[in-house]
N, CA, C and O atoms as a Tinker XYZ file with bonds, in Angstrom:
   252  protein
     1  N    -42.283000   59.318000  -24.690000    73     2
     2  CA   -42.329000   60.294000  -23.695000    64     1     3
     3  C    -40.762000   60.142000  -23.125000    63     2     4     5
     4  O    -40.077000   59.135000  -23.302000    81     3
     5  N    -40.297000   61.440000  -22.346000    73     3     6
     6  CA   -39.081000   61.650000  -22.117000    64     5     7
     7  C    -38.749000   60.337000  -20.722000    63     6     8     9
     8  O    -39.653000   59.791000  -20.089000    81     7
     9  N    -37.573000   60.134000  -20.564000    73     7    10
    10  CA   -37.446000   59.341000  -19.594000    64     9    11
    11  C    -37.329000   60.010000  -17.868000    63    10    12    13
    12  O    -37.433000   59.335000  -16.844000    81    11
    13  N    -37.102000   61.410000  -17.947000    73    11    14
    14  CA   -37.303000   61.965000  -16.694000    64    13    15
    15  C    -38.691000   62.426000  -16.301000    63    14    16    17
    16  O    -38.882000   62.967000  -15.212000    81    15
    17  N    -39.660000   62.218000  -17.174000    73    15    18
    18  CA   -41.135000   62.601000  -17.153000    64    17    19
    19  C    -41.480000   61.278000  -16.715000    63    18    20    21
    20  O    -42.475000   61.322000  -15.992000    81    19
    21  N    -41.034000   60.124000  -16.880000    73    19    22
    22  CA   -41.634000   58.786000  -16.512000    64    21    23
    23  C    -41.146000   58.617000  -15.000000    63    22    24    25
    24  O    -41.788000   58.018000  -14.137000    81    23
    25  N    -39.711000   59.340000  -14.785000    73    23    26
    26  CA   -39.554000   58.996000  -13.574000    64    25    27
    27  C    -40.001000   60.124000  -12.551000    63    26    28    29
    28  O    -39.880000   59.969000  -11.335000    81    27
    29  N    -40.445000   61.091000  -13.040000    73    27    30
    30  CA   -41.354000   62.212000  -11.980000    64    29    31
    31  C    -42.561000   61.246000  -11.734000    63    30    32    33
    32  O    -42.886000   61.081000  -10.558000    81    31
    33  N    -43.379000   60.479000  -12.871000    73    31    34
    34  CA   -44.627000   60.198000  -12.440000    64    33    35
    35  C    -44.487000   58.873000  -11.391000    63    34    36    37
    36  O    -45.351000   58.565000  -10.570000    81    35
    37  N    -43.314000   58.220000  -11.585000    73    35    38
    38  CA   -43.266000   56.973000  -10.933000    64    37    39
    39  C    -42.887000   56.481000   -9.626000    63    38    40    41
    40  O    -43.158000   55.470000   -8.978000    81    39
    41  N    -42.009000   57.752000   -9.396000    73    39    42
    42  CA   -41.379000   57.466000   -7.804000    64    41    43
    43  C    -41.133000   59.166000   -7.325000    63    42    44    45
    44  O    -40.061000   59.548000   -6.856000    81    43
    45  N    -42.246000   60.017000   -7.523000    73    43    46
    46  CA   -41.659000   61.374000   -7.178000    64    45    47
    47  C    -41.567000   61.683000   -5.721000    63    46    48    49
    48  O    -40.912000   62.617000   -5.259000    81    47
    49  N    -42.288000   60.813000   -5.018000    73    47    50
    50  CA   -41.918000   61.409000   -3.675000    64    49    51
    51  C    -40.492000   60.850000   -3.025000    63    50    52    53
    52  O    -39.979000   61.402000   -2.052000    81    51
    53  N    -39.938000   59.735000   -3.655000    73    51    54
    54  CA   -38.600000   59.752000   -3.616000    64    53    55
    55  C    -37.478000   60.688000   -4.065000    63    54    56    57
    56  O    -36.413000   60.939000   -3.501000    81    55
    57  N    -38.033000   61.193000   -5.350000    73    55    58
    58  CA   -37.122000   61.779000   -6.375000    64    57    59
    59  C    -37.196000   63.470000   -5.244000    63    58    60    61
    60  O    -36.237000   64.237000   -5.152000    81    59
    61  N    -38.269000   63.639000   -4.678000    73    59    62
    62  CA   -38.582000   64.772000   -3.958000    64    61    63
    63  C    -37.597000   65.050000   -2.963000    63    62    64    65
    64  O    -37.132000   66.179000   -2.808000    81    63
    65  N    -37.260000   64.054000   -2.281000    73    63    66
    66  CA   -36.219000   63.885000   -1.126000    64    65    67
    67  C    -35.023000   63.996000   -1.558000    63    66    68    69
    68  O    -34.252000   64.663000   -0.868000    81    67
    69  N    -34.529000   63.389000   -2.802000    73    67    70
    70  CA   -33.202000   63.471000   -3.256000    64    69    71
    71  C    -32.739000   64.813000   -3.846000    63    70    72    73
    72  O    -31.565000   65.177000   -3.781000    81    71
    73  N    -33.825000   65.611000   -4.489000    73    71    74
    74  CA   -33.809000   66.914000   -5.309000    64    73    75
    75  C    -33.652000   68.103000   -3.941000    63    74    76    77
    76  O    -32.918000   69.081000   -4.080000    81    75
    77  N    -34.500000   67.847000   -2.538000    73    75    78
    78  CA   -34.141000   68.430000   -1.384000    64    77    79
    79  C    -32.731000   68.644000   -0.964000    63    78    80    81
    80  O    -32.195000   69.691000   -0.603000    81    79
    81  N    -32.086000   67.094000   -1.115000    73    79    82
    82  CA   -30.943000   66.966000   -0.521000    64    81    83
    83  C    -29.955000   67.712000   -1.163000    63    82    84    85
    84  O    -29.127000   68.312000   -0.478000    81    83
    85  N    -29.921000   67.764000   -2.486000    73    83    86
    86  CA   -29.123000   68.422000   -3.514000    64    85    87
    87  C    -29.237000   69.865000   -3.469000    63    86    88    89
    88  O    -28.302000   70.656000   -3.348000    81    87
    89  N    -30.554000   70.154000   -3.584000    73    87    90
    90  CA   -30.513000   71.765000   -3.376000    64    89    91
    91  C    -31.700000   72.432000   -2.306000    63    90    92    93
    92  O    -32.749000   73.000000   -2.610000    81    91
    93  N    -31.182000   72.169000   -1.067000    73    91    94
    94  CA   -31.963000   72.554000    0.210000    64    93    95
    95  C    -32.711000   74.090000    0.038000    63    94    96    97
    96  O    -33.795000   74.359000    0.556000    81    95
    97  N    -32.057000   74.861000   -0.639000    73    95    98
    98  CA   -33.105000   76.146000   -0.830000    64    97    99
    99  C    -34.356000   76.026000   -1.526000    63    98   100   101
   100  O    -35.099000   77.000000   -1.643000    81    99
   101  N    -34.705000   74.627000   -2.107000    73    99   102
   102  CA   -35.819000   74.659000   -2.955000    64   101   103
   103  C    -36.741000   74.530000   -1.943000    63   102   104   105
   104  O    -36.453000   73.899000   -0.926000    81   103
   105  N    -38.081000   75.180000   -2.132000    73   103   106
   106  CA   -39.326000   74.920000   -0.877000    64   105   107
   107  C    -40.328000   73.898000   -1.246000    63   106   108   109
   108  O    -40.417000   73.539000   -2.420000    81   107
   109  N    -40.965000   73.484000   -0.474000    73   107   110
   110  CA   -42.063000   72.393000   -0.944000    64   109   111
   111  C    -43.031000   73.112000   -2.227000    63   110   112   113
   112  O    -43.607000   72.420000   -3.066000    81   111
   113  N    -43.077000   74.375000   -2.204000    73   111   114
   114  CA   -43.755000   75.081000   -3.254000    64   113   115
   115  C    -43.317000   74.730000   -4.584000    63   114   116   117
   116  O    -43.906000   74.262000   -5.559000    81   115
   117  N    -41.721000   75.200000   -4.286000    73   115   118
   118  CA   -41.152000   74.801000   -5.620000    64   117   119
   119  C    -41.298000   73.232000   -6.310000    63   118   120   121
   120  O    -41.278000   72.902000   -7.495000    81   119
   121  N    -41.425000   72.558000   -5.294000    73   119   122
   122  CA   -41.153000   71.004000   -5.584000    64   121   123
   123  C    -42.963000   70.296000   -5.679000    63   122   124   125
   124  O    -43.309000   69.114000   -5.688000    81   123
   125  N    -43.601000   71.238000   -5.722000    73   123   126
   126  CA   -45.011000   70.794000   -6.005000    64   125   127
   127  C    -45.183000   70.368000   -7.158000    63   126   128   129
   128  O    -44.897000   71.145000   -8.069000    81   127
   129  N    -45.673000   69.083000   -7.488000    73   127   130
   130  CA   -46.009000   68.530000   -8.703000    64   129   131
   131  C    -47.233000   67.782000   -8.855000    63   130   132   133
   132  O    -47.788000   66.940000   -8.149000    81   131
   133  N    -47.563000   68.428000  -10.200000    73   131   134
   134  CA   -49.055000   67.729000  -10.357000    64   133   135
   135  C    -48.795000   67.088000  -12.065000    63   134   136   137
   136  O    -48.174000   67.472000  -13.056000    81   135
   137  N    -49.656000   65.927000  -11.711000    73   135   138
   138  CA   -49.629000   65.266000  -13.170000    64   137   139
   139  C    -49.875000   66.053000  -14.583000    63   138   140   141
   140  O    -50.814000   66.841000  -14.695000    81   139
   141  N    -49.102000   65.827000  -15.490000    73   139   142
   142  CA   -49.288000   66.637000  -16.587000    64   141   143
   143  C    -48.561000   68.075000  -16.446000    63   142   144   145
   144  O    -48.721000   68.888000  -17.357000    81   143
   145  N    -47.888000   68.356000  -15.498000    73   143   146
   146  CA   -47.242000   69.872000  -15.432000    64   145   147
   147  C    -45.839000   69.555000  -15.262000    63   146   148   149
   148  O    -45.260000   70.177000  -14.371000    81   147
   149  N    -44.964000   68.445000  -16.151000    73   147   150
   150  CA   -43.919000   68.428000  -16.261000    64   149   151
   151  C    -43.047000   69.557000  -16.412000    63   150   152   153
   152  O    -42.003000   69.731000  -15.782000    81   151
   153  N    -43.564000   70.361000  -17.339000    73   151   154
   154  CA   -42.617000   71.353000  -17.895000    64   153   155
   155  C    -42.776000   72.819000  -16.918000    63   154   156   157
   156  O    -41.838000   73.612000  -16.828000    81   155
   157  N    -43.795000   72.986000  -16.379000    73   155   158
   158  CA   -43.460000   74.198000  -14.997000    64   157   159
   159  C    -43.082000   73.387000  -13.816000    63   158   160   161
   160  O    -43.015000   74.151000  -12.853000    81   159
   161  N    -42.806000   72.168000  -13.475000    73   159   162
   162  CA   -42.011000   71.499000  -12.555000    64   161   163
   163  C    -40.808000   72.113000  -12.707000    63   162   164   165
   164  O    -40.268000   72.899000  -11.928000    81   163
   165  N    -40.385000   71.674000  -13.845000    73   163   166
   166  CA   -39.018000   71.651000  -14.303000    64   165   167
   167  C    -38.359000   73.242000  -14.375000    63   166   168   169
   168  O    -37.198000   73.555000  -14.109000    81   167
   169  N    -39.345000   74.038000  -14.769000    73   167   170
   170  CA   -39.305000   75.457000  -15.030000    64   169   171
   171  C    -39.056000   76.089000  -13.806000    63   170   172   173
   172  O    -38.195000   76.966000  -13.732000    81   171
   173  N    -39.869000   75.656000  -12.612000    73   171   174
   174  CA   -39.526000   76.381000  -11.173000    64   173   175
   175  C    -38.125000   76.020000  -10.774000    63   174   176   177
   176  O    -37.475000   76.807000  -10.086000    81   175
   177  N    -37.624000   74.867000  -11.170000    73   175   178
   178  CA   -36.463000   74.200000  -10.662000    64   177   179
   179  C    -35.024000   74.823000  -11.337000    63   178   180   181
   180  O    -33.886000   74.879000  -10.871000    81   179
   181  N    -35.511000   75.204000  -12.466000    73   179   182
   182  CA   -34.422000   75.883000  -13.422000    64   181   183
   183  C    -34.352000   77.049000  -12.814000    63   182   184   185
   184  O    -33.224000   77.444000  -12.519000    81   183
   185  N    -35.695000   78.016000  -12.422000    73   183   186
   186  CA   -35.419000   79.062000  -11.962000    64   185   187
   187  C    -34.724000   79.303000  -10.829000    63   186   188   189
   188  O    -34.258000   80.419000  -10.597000    81   187
   189  N    -34.595000   78.352000  -10.069000    73   187   190
   190  CA   -33.889000   78.426000   -8.672000    64   189   191
   191  C    -32.451000   78.084000   -8.631000    63   190   192   193
   192  O    -31.658000   78.635000   -7.868000    81   191
   193  N    -32.112000   77.072000   -9.553000    73   191   194
   194  CA   -30.759000   76.423000   -9.529000    64   193   195
   195  C    -29.972000   76.897000  -10.776000    63   194   196   197
   196  O    -28.786000   76.680000  -11.027000    81   195
   197  N    -30.856000   77.572000  -11.486000    73   195   198
   198  CA   -29.955000   78.189000  -13.042000    64   197   199
   199  C    -29.362000   77.233000  -13.781000    63   198   200   201
   200  O    -28.522000   77.547000  -14.624000    81   199
   201  N    -29.775000   75.743000  -13.530000    73   199   202
   202  CA   -29.612000   75.043000  -14.562000    64   201   203
   203  C    -30.665000   74.974000  -15.807000    63   202   204   205
   204  O    -31.815000   75.333000  -15.554000    81   203
   205  N    -30.378000   74.561000  -17.071000    73   203   206
   206  CA   -30.954000   74.269000  -18.139000    64   205   207
   207  C    -31.573000   73.078000  -17.670000    63   206   208   209
   208  O    -31.258000   72.310000  -16.761000    81   207
   209  N    -32.881000   73.083000  -18.788000    73   207   210
   210  CA   -33.694000   71.563000  -18.801000    64   209   211
   211  C    -32.946000   70.693000  -19.139000    63   210   212   213
   212  O    -33.164000   69.618000  -18.580000    81   211
   213  N    -31.928000   70.716000  -20.017000    73   211   214
   214  CA   -31.174000   69.235000  -20.388000    64   213   215
   215  C    -30.589000   68.866000  -19.181000    63   214   216   217
   216  O    -30.717000   67.726000  -18.736000    81   215
   217  N    -29.854000   69.880000  -18.523000    73   215   218
   218  CA   -29.050000   69.521000  -17.568000    64   217   219
   219  C    -29.865000   68.686000  -16.280000    63   218   220   221
   220  O    -29.484000   67.646000  -15.744000    81   219
   221  N    -30.995000   69.414000  -15.994000    73   219   222
   222  CA   -32.138000   68.813000  -14.996000    64   221   223
   223  C    -32.411000   67.683000  -15.760000    63   222   224   225
   224  O    -32.099000   66.687000  -15.107000    81   223
   225  N    -32.788000   67.439000  -16.690000    73   223   226
   226  CA   -33.349000   66.166000  -17.123000    64   225   227
   227  C    -32.085000   64.951000  -17.061000    63   226   228   229
   228  O    -32.296000   63.786000  -16.723000    81   227
   229  N    -31.243000   65.297000  -17.313000    73   227   230
   230  CA   -30.041000   64.369000  -17.459000    64   229   231
   231  C    -29.863000   64.058000  -15.969000    63   230   232   233
   232  O    -29.710000   62.889000  -15.617000    81   231
   233  N    -29.876000   64.997000  -15.138000    73   231   234
   234  CA   -29.609000   64.720000  -13.307000    64   233   235
   235  C    -30.752000   64.020000  -12.991000    63   234   236   237
   236  O    -30.362000   63.040000  -12.356000    81   235
   237  N    -31.932000   63.991000  -13.087000    73   235   238
   238  CA   -32.955000   63.260000  -12.815000    64   237   239
   239  C    -32.999000   62.055000  -13.095000    63   238   240   241
   240  O    -33.458000   61.244000  -12.290000    81   239
   241  N    -32.465000   61.648000  -14.462000    73   239   242
   242  CA   -32.588000   60.294000  -15.162000    64   241   243
   243  C    -31.127000   59.595000  -14.004000    63   242   244   245
   244  O    -31.164000   58.451000  -13.551000    81   243
   245  N    -30.315000   60.291000  -13.811000    73   243   246
   246  CA   -29.452000   59.475000  -13.098000    64   245   247
   247  C    -29.607000   59.512000  -11.710000    63   246   248   249
   248  O    -28.700000   58.990000  -11.063000    81   247
   249  N    -30.582000   60.026000  -11.076000    73   247   250
   250  CA   -31.264000   59.934000   -9.747000    64   249   251
   251  C    -31.417000   58.302000   -9.163000    63   250   252
   252  O    -31.959000   58.082000   -8.080000    81   251
C-alpha cells in the first residue's frame, strides 16, 4: 500500500487540520474521508487545488 494511504488511515484528524491550514478553501465535505475511499478523497482535493495525484501524495507523505 502506498505510504500516503497509510498516513490517511493512521493520523487522519491531524492530517485534516494540516490540509485545512494549507488550503483554507477546502470544506469539511471536501475533507470527508471514509476507509477504503482513498481515491475519491484525493480526487476531491485535486479538483479544489489543481494539483496532480502524485503531487498530493508526496505532499501528504511530507506532512
